[in-house]
C-alpha positions as CSV (number, residue, x, y, z in Angstrom):
1,R,0.0,0.0,0.0
2,H,2.8,2.4,0.9
3,P,6.1,2.3,-1.1
4,M,9.4,2.4,0.7
5,R,11.6,5.5,0.8
6,G,14.9,4.8,-0.7
7,I,18.3,6.2,-1.6
8,E,20.8,5.3,-4.3
9,V,24.4,5.0,-2.9
10,T,27.4,5.2,-5.2
11,N,30.8,4.2,-3.9
12,S,33.0,7.0,-5.3
13,T,35.7,6.6,-2.6
14,G,38.0,4.4,-4.8
15,L,38.0,1.9,-1.9
16,Q,35.9,-1.2,-1.0
17,L,32.8,-0.4,1.1
18,L,32.3,-3.1,3.6
19,P,28.9,-4.5,4.6
20,G,27.1,-2.9,7.6
21,P,24.3,-0.6,8.8
22,I,23.6,2.8,7.3
23,S,21.7,5.6,9.1
24,V,19.9,8.1,6.8
25,Y,19.3,11.7,7.7
26,D,17.0,14.0,5.7
27,H,17.9,17.7,6.1
28,G,19.5,16.9,9.4
29,T,16.6,14.8,10.7
30,Y,16.9,11.1,11.3
31,A,14.9,9.3,8.6
32,G,15.6,5.6,9.0
33,D,18.1,2.7,8.8
34,A,19.3,0.4,6.0
35,Q,21.6,-2.5,5.6
36,I,24.2,-2.5,2.9
37,G,26.3,-5.4,1.5
38,H,29.7,-5.3,0.0
39,V,30.0,-2.5,-2.6
40,P,33.1,-2.4,-4.9
41,A,34.7,0.9,-5.9
42,G,32.6,2.7,-8.4
43,D,29.5,0.4,-7.9
44,R,26.1,1.5,-6.6
45,R,23.3,0.1,-4.6
46,L,19.6,1.0,-4.1
47,L,18.6,0.9,-0.5
48,A,15.2,1.2,1.2
49,Y,15.2,2.8,4.7
50,S,11.6,3.6,5.7
51,V,8.0,3.5,4.7
52,D,6.7,6.6,2.8
53,L,3.3,7.2,4.4
54,A,2.6,10.2,2.2
55,L,2.7,8.0,-0.9
56,T,0.0,5.3,-1.7
57,S,-0.1,2.8,-4.5
58,E,-2.8,0.6,-6.1
59,R,-2.1,-2.4,-8.3
60,K,-4.3,-4.0,-11.0
61,D,-3.4,-7.2,-12.9
62,A,-5.0,-8.4,-16.1
63,S,-4.3,-11.2,-18.5
64,D,-5.4,-11.8,-22.1
65,E,-4.8,-14.4,-24.8
66,Q,-5.5,-14.5,-28.5
67,V,-5.2,-17.4,-30.9
68,R,-3.3,-15.9,-33.8
69,R,-3.0,-18.9,-36.1
70,V,-4.7,-22.3,-36.5
71,R,-3.3,-24.8,-39.0
72,I,-3.2,-28.5,-39.8
73,V,0.3,-30.1,-40.2
74,K,0.9,-33.8,-40.6
75,G,-2.2,-34.9,-38.8
76,L,-1.9,-32.4,-36.0
77,L,-3.8,-29.2,-35.3
78,E,-1.3,-26.5,-34.4
79,T,-2.4,-23.3,-32.6
80,T,-0.2,-20.2,-32.0
81,T,-1.4,-18.2,-29.0
82,L,-0.3,-14.7,-28.0
83,R,-0.5,-14.2,-24.2
84,R,-0.3,-10.8,-22.5
85,L,0.0,-9.9,-18.9
86,T,-0.6,-6.3,-17.8
87,T,0.1,-4.7,-14.5
88,T,-1.1,-1.1,-13.8
89,L,0.3,0.7,-10.9
90,A,-1.2,4.0,-9.8
91,F,0.4,6.3,-7.2
92,A,-1.0,9.2,-5.2
93,N,1.4,11.7,-3.6
94,K,-0.2,13.3,-0.6
95,D,2.8,15.4,0.2
96,Q,2.0,19.0,-0.9
97,A,5.5,20.2,-0.3
98,R,7.7,17.7,-2.1
99,P,7.4,15.7,-5.4
100,R,8.4,12.0,-5.6
101,T,10.6,10.1,-8.0
102,I,9.2,6.5,-7.8
103,I,11.3,3.5,-8.8
104,V,9.1,0.5,-9.6
105,E,10.7,-2.9,-9.4
106,Y,9.1,-5.6,-11.5
107,P,10.3,-9.2,-11.7
108,R,11.6,-10.6,-15.0
109,S,10.0,-13.8,-16.2
110,T,11.7,-16.3,-18.5
111,G,10.1,-16.6,-21.9
112,W,8.2,-13.2,-21.5
113,D,9.1,-10.1,-23.5
114,L,8.6,-6.6,-22.2
115,K,6.3,-4.6,-24.5
116,A,5.5,-1.6,-22.3
117,P,7.1,0.7,-21.3
118,E,9.4,0.4,-24.2
119,K,12.6,0.8,-22.2
120,P,13.2,0.3,-18.5
121,Y,15.2,2.7,-16.4
122,E,17.4,-0.3,-15.4
123,T,17.5,-4.0,-16.0
124,T,19.1,-6.5,-13.6
125,E,19.3,-10.3,-13.8
126,A,16.0,-10.6,-11.9
127,L,14.3,-7.3,-12.2
128,Y,13.1,-4.5,-14.4
129,R,13.2,-1.0,-12.9
130,F,10.9,1.8,-14.1
131,V,10.9,5.5,-13.1
132,V,7.7,7.4,-12.4
133,D,7.5,11.0,-11.3
134,A,4.7,12.3,-9.1
135,A,4.3,16.0,-8.6
136,K,3.5,17.7,-5.3
137,G,0.1,16.5,-4.3
138,G,-0.2,14.8,-7.7
139,N,-0.8,11.3,-9.1
140,A,1.2,9.1,-11.4
141,Q,0.7,5.8,-13.2
142,V,2.7,3.2,-15.1
143,E,1.5,0.2,-17.1
144,I,3.8,-2.7,-17.5
145,A,3.0,-5.3,-20.2
146,L,4.6,-8.6,-20.9
147,E,3.9,-10.9,-23.9
148,R,4.8,-14.4,-25.0
149,T,3.8,-16.6,-27.9
150,D,3.0,-20.3,-27.3
151,A,2.5,-23.1,-29.8
152,T,0.3,-26.1,-28.9
153,S,-0.4,-29.2,-30.9
154,Y,-3.5,-31.4,-30.8
155,T,-4.2,-34.8,-32.4
156,L,-7.0,-34.1,-34.8
157,T,-9.0,-37.2,-33.8
158,S,-9.0,-35.9,-30.1
159,L,-11.0,-32.7,-31.0
160,D,-14.5,-32.0,-32.0
161,L,-15.9,-29.1,-34.0
162,P,-17.1,-27.0,-31.0
163,R,-13.6,-27.2,-29.5
164,L,-12.1,-26.1,-32.8
165,M,-14.5,-23.2,-33.0
166,S,-13.6,-22.2,-29.5
167,F,-10.3,-21.0,-30.7
168,T,-12.1,-18.3,-32.6
169,K,-13.8,-17.1,-29.4
170,V,-10.5,-16.2,-27.8
171,G,-9.5,-13.8,-30.6
172,G,-8.4,-16.2,-33.3
173,T,-9.7,-16.9,-36.7
174,V,-10.1,-20.5,-38.0
175,S,-10.0,-20.5,-41.8
176,D,-12.6,-22.2,-44.0
177,A,-9.9,-24.5,-45.3
178,V,-9.0,-25.7,-41.8
179,I,-12.7,-26.2,-40.9
180,N,-13.4,-28.2,-44.1
181,A,-10.3,-30.3,-43.6
182,F,-11.3,-30.9,-40.0
183,K,-14.8,-32.0,-41.1
184,E,-13.2,-34.4,-43.6
185,V,-11.1,-35.8,-40.8
186,Q,-14.2,-36.3,-38.7
187,R,-16.0,-38.0,-41.6
188,R,-13.1,-40.4,-42.2
189,S,-12.8,-41.0,-38.5
190,G,-16.5,-42.0,-38.5
191,L,-15.8,-44.5,-41.3
192,V,-12.9,-45.9,-39.4
193,A,-15.0,-46.3,-36.3
194,D,-17.8,-48.0,-38.3
195,A,-15.2,-50.4,-39.9
196,K,-13.8,-51.2,-36.5
197,R,-17.3,-52.0,-35.2
198,R,-17.9,-54.3,-38.2
199,I,-14.6,-56.0,-37.7
200,A,-15.5,-56.7,-34.0
201,E,-18.9,-58.1,-35.1
202,L,-17.2,-60.4,-37.6
203,E,-14.6,-61.5,-35.1
204,K,-17.4,-62.4,-32.7
205,E,-19.3,-64.2,-35.4
206,K,-16.1,-66.1,-36.4
207,T,-15.5,-67.1,-32.8
208,E,-19.1,-68.4,-32.5
209,I,-18.7,-70.4,-35.8
210,D,-15.4,-71.9,-34.6
211,A,-17.0,-73.0,-31.4
212,D,-20.0,-74.6,-33.2
213,Q,-17.6,-76.4,-35.6
214,G,-15.6,-77.6,-32.7
215,R,-18.7,-79.1,-31.1
216,V,-19.7,-80.7,-34.4
217,R,-16.3,-82.3,-34.8
218,Q,-16.4,-83.5,-31.2
219,N,-19.8,-85.1,-31.8
220,M,-18.7,-86.7,-35.1
221,G,-15.9,-88.4,-33.3
222,T,-18.4,-90.2,-31.0
223,I,-20.9,-91.6,-33.5
224,D,-21.0,-94.3,-36.2
225,R,-19.5,-93.0,-39.5
226,T,-22.2,-94.9,-41.4
227,S,-25.1,-93.4,-39.6
228,E,-27.6,-90.8,-41.0
229,L,-26.6,-88.4,-38.2
230,Y,-22.9,-88.6,-39.2
231,R,-23.8,-87.7,-42.8
232,R,-26.0,-84.8,-41.7
233,Y,-23.0,-83.5,-39.6
């Protein structure tokens, strides 16, 4: 709810700055404490030392996805989906005497590309940093957007037409060629299913015939070969 007050420390001494506590004074008034790690000569660190009660923040997260392409390749239905994550941060500076320079830290995620703002103030291995200025008693806002593109494959016979058309509902467009090809796959899948059912029926019939013939042969072995029953068998 309340961002931290911070300072940026640059080691300009030409010497190694050892780890330890730092006390921060603002115009001669004690403002807070911070802990600092080892800082090589010429390096800098961003430290938070207290809560800024005059500054408030609100965060809103949103996500969206759009199917950009649907195609059939070698018996598989391939979809290309664009996913977008948006975070909006709004700040209100209640301080009527002093403006604020706000540094927003946002985590970097593997596989996601930063789309807005176009260029961060600073990039580390784990974070993006963005700078937002809020005037005295004023408001400020920043919108951070990340995007990634994912490809997913489905076996054609595992889908039905409503599922295929659902890709259109999430922003994509399924071409008539894909729909017609999919319908043809469904038609042929139905023929295959009918053929499998017929094969199963024939196998069952064959098994029953084999069993009947086995009983006939067994009966023939127990009766007189010159009898009328034997000739009928």
